[in-house]
C-alpha positions, 0 to 999 in steps of 0.5 A: 869917684872920692871916699869909695868903699873897697872891700878885700879879703882881709881889709876895707880901704876907702879910695879917692882916685885924684887927677888933674892937669899939669901946669905948662912945664911940668911932667909926670916926673915932676908929679912923681918927685913932688908926691913920692914917698907919699906923706901917707906912709912917711908922716909929717913933717915929711922930710924930718918923719923919713929921715927918723925912718932912716934911722930906727927902721933896721932894713930899707923899705924898698919898693914899699911905698913907692911908685907902682904902675907905668909911664908913656913915652907920651908923659902919661902915668897912671901909678898907685901906691905899693903899700902891701908887697911881696918879695921873692929873693933866694927861695924867700918871700918877704912881706911888707904891710903897716898901718898908720899910726896916729895919736890915739892909736892903740900898738895892739890894734894897730899890730893887728891890722898890719897882720890882717893887711899881710895875711892877704899875700902870705895866704896868696902864696901858701895857695900856690905852695899847696897847687905846686905840690 
């Protein structure tokens, strides 16, 4: 299915599932190497954008933007891009989310979008805390 609209508690996404047949001699690992990190999260040109991210962002992205899924012994793979992450370390929740910046982006609106995306993880954390009290 291509360009399906999925609605979530705080945002909506246009979603397309992509599948294909690998050329002979190629493996799932080759696919991962070719597609991650995703250009949608790094920018273009990809390598230069990644260099800029490394210079400008004060902390490493960690799992954010990486592949989350499975790779079987048979070579089958099903992964998604980790575009909103929640990591708990030393009793502290670290949430990562972002918005896509393009030439005509309005910074305030992009910030609001980022907050909306992070809000779902923050709300889930609040609900867990309330249930533990």
